[in-house]
Biopython code that builds the backbone (N, CA, C, O; Angstrom):
import numpy as np
from Bio.PDB.StructureBuilder import StructureBuilder

atoms = [
    (1, "UNK", "N", (98.141, 89.544, 103.414)),
    (1, "UNK", "CA", (97.304, 90.523, 104.094)),
    (1, "UNK", "C", (96.318, 89.752, 104.976)),
    (1, "UNK", "O", (95.632, 88.851, 104.494)),
    (2, "UNK", "N", (96.247, 90.098, 106.246)),
    (2, "UNK", "CA", (95.306, 89.405, 107.138)),
    (2, "UNK", "C", (93.853, 89.565, 106.694)),
    (2, "UNK", "O", (93.493, 90.536, 106.028)),
    (3, "UNK", "N", (93.032, 88.593, 107.078)),
    (3, "UNK", "CA", (91.616, 88.582, 106.677)),
    (3, "UNK", "C", (90.898, 89.866, 107.049)),
    (3, "UNK", "O", (90.112, 90.382, 106.255)),
    (4, "UNK", "N", (91.151, 90.394, 108.244)),
    (4, "UNK", "CA", (90.436, 91.592, 108.693)),
    (4, "UNK", "C", (90.734, 92.774, 107.767)),
    (4, "UNK", "O", (89.851, 93.585, 107.487)),
    (5, "UNK", "N", (91.972, 92.867, 107.296)),
    (5, "UNK", "CA", (92.323, 93.948, 106.370)),
    (5, "UNK", "C", (91.678, 93.726, 105.009)),
    (5, "UNK", "O", (91.199, 94.673, 104.386)),
    (6, "UNK", "N", (91.663, 92.479, 104.544)),
    (6, "UNK", "CA", (91.020, 92.177, 103.257)),
    (6, "UNK", "C", (89.539, 92.506, 103.324)),
    (6, "UNK", "O", (88.982, 93.059, 102.376)),
    (7, "UNK", "N", (88.897, 92.171, 104.438)),
    (7, "UNK", "CA", (87.473, 92.467, 104.586)),
    (7, "UNK", "C", (87.229, 93.969, 104.567)),
    (7, "UNK", "O", (86.276, 94.437, 103.944)),
    (8, "UNK", "N", (88.078, 94.721, 105.241)),
    (8, "UNK", "CA", (87.947, 96.176, 105.248)),
    (8, "UNK", "C", (88.132, 96.763, 103.861)),
    (8, "UNK", "O", (87.371, 97.634, 103.442)),
    (9, "UNK", "N", (89.137, 96.289, 103.154)),
    (9, "UNK", "CA", (89.376, 96.773, 101.795)),
    (9, "UNK", "C", (88.238, 96.374, 100.865)),
    (9, "UNK", "O", (87.857, 97.142, 99.981)),
    (10, "UNK", "N", (87.699, 95.184, 101.061)),
    (10, "UNK", "CA", (86.556, 94.741, 100.256)),
    (10, "UNK", "C", (85.344, 95.623, 100.477)),
    (10, "UNK", "O", (84.619, 95.939, 99.534)),
    (11, "UNK", "N", (85.122, 96.023, 101.725)),
    (11, "UNK", "CA", (83.991, 96.905, 102.033)),
    (11, "UNK", "C", (84.165, 98.262, 101.368)),
    (11, "UNK", "O", (83.206, 98.826, 100.842)),
    (12, "UNK", "N", (85.372, 98.784, 101.388)),
    (12, "UNK", "CA", (85.649, 100.071, 100.738)),
    (12, "UNK", "C", (85.397, 99.967, 99.238)),
    (12, "UNK", "O", (84.796, 100.863, 98.644)),
    (13, "UNK", "N", (85.852, 98.883, 98.628)),
    (13, "UNK", "CA", (85.628, 98.686, 97.192)),
    (13, "UNK", "C", (84.142, 98.595, 96.880)),
    (13, "UNK", "O", (83.682, 99.145, 95.879)),
    (14, "UNK", "N", (83.389, 97.904, 97.732)),
    (14, "UNK", "CA", (81.945, 97.750, 97.509)),
    (14, "UNK", "C", (81.229, 99.091, 97.586)),
    (14, "UNK", "O", (80.367, 99.383, 96.757)),
    (15, "UNK", "N", (81.576, 99.905, 98.570)),
    (15, "UNK", "CA", (80.949, 101.224, 98.712)),
    (15, "UNK", "C", (81.311, 102.105, 97.522)),
    (15, "UNK", "O", (80.457, 102.821, 96.999)),
    (16, "UNK", "N", (82.561, 102.058, 97.093)),
    (16, "UNK", "CA", (82.988, 102.851, 95.934)),
    (16, "UNK", "C", (82.253, 102.411, 94.670)),
    (16, "UNK", "O", (81.811, 103.252, 93.888)),
    (17, "UNK", "N", (82.122, 101.109, 94.467)),
    (17, "UNK", "CA", (81.425, 100.591, 93.289)),
    (17, "UNK", "C", (79.957, 100.996, 93.306)),
    (17, "UNK", "O", (79.406, 101.386, 92.277)),
    (18, "UNK", "N", (79.325, 100.904, 94.470)),
    (18, "UNK", "CA", (77.919, 101.299, 94.583)),
    (18, "UNK", "C", (77.750, 102.783, 94.298)),
    (18, "UNK", "O", (76.805, 103.188, 93.622)),
    (19, "UNK", "N", (78.657, 103.584, 94.808)),
    (19, "UNK", "CA", (78.604, 105.028, 94.581)),
    (19, "UNK", "C", (78.726, 105.354, 93.097)),
    (19, "UNK", "O", (77.981, 106.182, 92.573)),
    (20, "UNK", "N", (79.663, 104.703, 92.429)),
    (20, "UNK", "CA", (79.837, 104.928, 90.991)),
    (20, "UNK", "C", (78.610, 104.476, 90.209)),
    (20, "UNK", "O", (78.178, 105.159, 89.281)),
    (21, "UNK", "N", (78.051, 103.333, 90.578)),
    (21, "UNK", "CA", (76.883, 102.802, 89.870)),
    (21, "UNK", "C", (75.677, 103.717, 90.032)),
    (21, "UNK", "O", (74.944, 103.957, 89.072)),
    (22, "UNK", "N", (75.471, 104.222, 91.227)),
    (22, "UNK", "CA", (74.310, 105.075, 91.484)),
    (22, "UNK", "C", (74.447, 106.451, 90.840)),
    (22, "UNK", "O", (73.446, 107.122, 90.590)),
    (23, "UNK", "N", (75.675, 106.869, 90.572)),
    (23, "UNK", "CA", (75.911, 108.172, 89.974)),
    (23, "UNK", "C", (75.693, 108.162, 88.456)),
    (23, "UNK", "O", (75.557, 109.222, 87.845)),
    (24, "UNK", "N", (75.661, 106.987, 87.853)),
    (24, "UNK", "CA", (75.542, 106.864, 86.402)),
    (24, "UNK", "C", (74.163, 107.216, 85.885)),
    (24, "UNK", "O", (73.226, 107.438, 86.652)),
    (25, "UNK", "N", (74.061, 107.261, 84.561)),
    (25, "UNK", "CA", (72.800, 107.626, 83.910)),
    (25, "UNK", "C", (72.045, 106.403, 83.376)),
    (25, "UNK", "O", (71.020, 106.552, 82.712)),
    (26, "UNK", "N", (72.544, 105.205, 83.662)),
    (26, "UNK", "CA", (71.871, 103.992, 83.216)),
    (26, "UNK", "C", (72.377, 103.456, 81.889)),
    (26, "UNK", "O", (72.012, 102.347, 81.499)),
    (27, "UNK", "N", (73.197, 104.205, 81.196)),
    (27, "UNK", "CA", (73.785, 103.757, 79.932)),
    (27, "UNK", "C", (75.125, 103.085, 80.226)),
    (27, "UNK", "O", (75.953, 103.632, 80.954)),
    (28, "UNK", "N", (75.334, 101.902, 79.659)),
    (28, "UNK", "CA", (76.545, 101.150, 79.942)),
    (28, "UNK", "C", (77.274, 100.797, 78.652)),
    (28, "UNK", "O", (76.651, 100.462, 77.645)),
    (29, "UNK", "N", (78.604, 100.877, 78.696)),
    (29, "UNK", "CA", (79.416, 100.478, 77.546)),
    (29, "UNK", "C", (79.477, 98.957, 77.432)),
    (29, "UNK", "O", (79.563, 98.411, 76.332)),
    (30, "UNK", "N", (79.432, 98.280, 78.581)),
    (30, "UNK", "CA", (79.482, 96.820, 78.625)),
    (30, "UNK", "C", (78.280, 96.352, 79.438)),
    (30, "UNK", "O", (78.051, 96.833, 80.547)),
    (31, "UNK", "N", (77.515, 95.417, 78.888)),
    (31, "UNK", "CA", (76.332, 94.931, 79.608)),
    (31, "UNK", "C", (76.753, 94.071, 80.796)),
    (31, "UNK", "O", (77.860, 93.534, 80.826)),
    (32, "UNK", "N", (75.867, 93.948, 81.763)),
    (32, "UNK", "CA", (76.135, 93.116, 82.936)),
    (32, "UNK", "C", (76.367, 91.667, 82.520)),
    (32, "UNK", "O", (77.260, 91.009, 83.053)),
    (33, "UNK", "N", (75.580, 91.168, 81.583)),
    (33, "UNK", "CA", (75.736, 89.779, 81.131)),
    (33, "UNK", "C", (77.112, 89.535, 80.526)),
    (33, "UNK", "O", (77.730, 88.502, 80.786)),
    (34, "UNK", "N", (77.598, 90.478, 79.718)),
    (34, "UNK", "CA", (78.927, 90.339, 79.101)),
    (34, "UNK", "C", (80.003, 90.376, 80.181)),
    (34, "UNK", "O", (80.961, 89.605, 80.131)),
    (35, "UNK", "N", (79.850, 91.261, 81.145)),
    (35, "UNK", "CA", (80.818, 91.370, 82.239)),
    (35, "UNK", "C", (80.882, 90.070, 83.043)),
    (35, "UNK", "O", (81.969, 89.566, 83.327)),
    (36, "UNK", "N", (79.726, 89.533, 83.405)),
    (36, "UNK", "CA", (79.678, 88.300, 84.190)),
    (36, "UNK", "C", (80.275, 87.134, 83.411)),
    (36, "UNK", "O", (81.034, 86.344, 83.973)),
    (37, "UNK", "N", (79.946, 87.014, 82.140)),
    (37, "UNK", "CA", (80.489, 85.926, 81.320)),
    (37, "UNK", "C", (82.005, 86.047, 81.177)),
    (37, "UNK", "O", (82.712, 85.040, 81.204)),
    (38, "UNK", "N", (82.504, 87.266, 81.026)),
    (38, "UNK", "CA", (83.947, 87.485, 80.917)),
    (38, "UNK", "C", (84.653, 87.075, 82.203)),
    (38, "UNK", "O", (85.705, 86.436, 82.154)),
    (39, "UNK", "N", (84.088, 87.436, 83.352)),
    (39, "UNK", "CA", (84.687, 87.056, 84.626)),
    (39, "UNK", "C", (84.632, 85.536, 84.825)),
    (39, "UNK", "O", (85.565, 84.948, 85.373)),
    (40, "UNK", "N", (83.549, 84.904, 84.382)),
    (40, "UNK", "CA", (83.437, 83.443, 84.474)),
    (40, "UNK", "C", (84.524, 82.779, 83.640)),
    (40, "UNK", "O", (85.189, 81.850, 84.100)),
    (41, "UNK", "N", (84.701, 83.260, 82.412)),
    (41, "UNK", "CA", (85.732, 82.701, 81.531)),
    (41, "UNK", "C", (87.119, 82.915, 82.116)),
    (41, "UNK", "O", (87.968, 82.027, 82.042)),
    (42, "UNK", "N", (87.354, 84.083, 82.694)),
    (42, "UNK", "CA", (88.650, 84.367, 83.312)),
    (42, "UNK", "C", (88.921, 83.382, 84.440)),
    (42, "UNK", "O", (90.029, 82.857, 84.552)),
    (43, "UNK", "N", (87.921, 83.129, 85.273)),
    (43, "UNK", "CA", (88.074, 82.172, 86.365)),
    (43, "UNK", "C", (88.339, 80.763, 85.867)),
    (43, "UNK", "O", (89.153, 80.040, 86.442)),
    (44, "UNK", "N", (87.656, 80.371, 84.803)),
    (44, "UNK", "CA", (87.862, 79.034, 84.243)),
    (44, "UNK", "C", (89.251, 78.892, 83.630)),
    (44, "UNK", "O", (89.856, 77.822, 83.703)),
    (45, "UNK", "N", (89.757, 79.959, 83.030)),
    (45, "UNK", "CA", (91.066, 79.923, 82.378)),
    (45, "UNK", "C", (92.227, 80.015, 83.368)),
    (45, "UNK", "O", (93.353, 79.636, 83.044)),
    (46, "UNK", "N", (91.955, 80.519, 84.572)),
    (46, "UNK", "CA", (93.016, 80.769, 85.543)),
    (46, "UNK", "C", (93.492, 79.462, 86.183)),
    (46, "UNK", "O", (92.690, 78.596, 86.534)),
    (47, "UNK", "N", (94.793, 79.343, 86.323)),
    (47, "UNK", "CA", (95.378, 78.176, 86.975)),
    (47, "UNK", "C", (94.952, 78.134, 88.440)),
    (47, "UNK", "O", (94.864, 79.170, 89.099)),
    (48, "UNK", "N", (94.689, 76.936, 88.942)),
    (48, "UNK", "CA", (94.267, 76.762, 90.341)),
    (48, "UNK", "C", (95.284, 77.337, 91.322)),
    (48, "UNK", "O", (94.907, 77.814, 92.392)),
    (49, "UNK", "N", (96.561, 77.298, 90.970)),
    (49, "UNK", "CA", (97.575, 77.760, 91.925)),
    (49, "UNK", "C", (97.517, 79.270, 92.146)),
    (49, "UNK", "O", (98.115, 79.772, 93.097)),
    (50, "UNK", "N", (96.805, 80.005, 91.284)),
    (50, "UNK", "CA", (96.671, 81.447, 91.457)),
    (50, "UNK", "C", (95.372, 81.838, 92.152)),
    (50, "UNK", "O", (95.130, 83.020, 92.398)),
    (51, "UNK", "N", (94.537, 80.850, 92.469)),
    (51, "UNK", "CA", (93.263, 81.134, 93.131)),
    (51, "UNK", "C", (93.440, 81.001, 94.639)),
    (51, "UNK", "O", (94.026, 80.034, 95.125)),
    (52, "UNK", "N", (92.929, 81.981, 95.368)),
    (52, "UNK", "CA", (93.089, 81.971, 96.824)),
    (52, "UNK", "C", (92.109, 81.024, 97.496)),
    (52, "UNK", "O", (92.460, 80.361, 98.472)),
    (53, "UNK", "N", (90.887, 80.953, 96.987)),
    (53, "UNK", "CA", (89.893, 80.089, 97.631)),
    (53, "UNK", "C", (89.303, 79.120, 96.631)),
    (53, "UNK", "O", (88.447, 78.310, 96.987)),
]
sb = StructureBuilder()
sb.init_structure("model")
sb.init_model(0)
sb.init_chain("A")
sb.init_seg("    ")
for serial, (resi, resn, name, xyz) in enumerate(atoms, 1):
    if name == "N":
        sb.init_residue(resn, " ", resi, " ")
    sb.init_atom(name, np.array(xyz, "f"), 0.0, 1.0, " ", f" {name:<3s}", serial, name[0])
structure = sb.get_structure()
């Protein structure tokens, strides 16, 4: 997928995520810290050949 399309899709995802976050009541099933740590671990566990950048 060309960069311009990826950027457009990324913007759509960001707006959707912001909309969902702002619509919530402030109660979360998973804390931000747990989410960030999980994503960090996933990145560390992932083989370099599957990473785009």
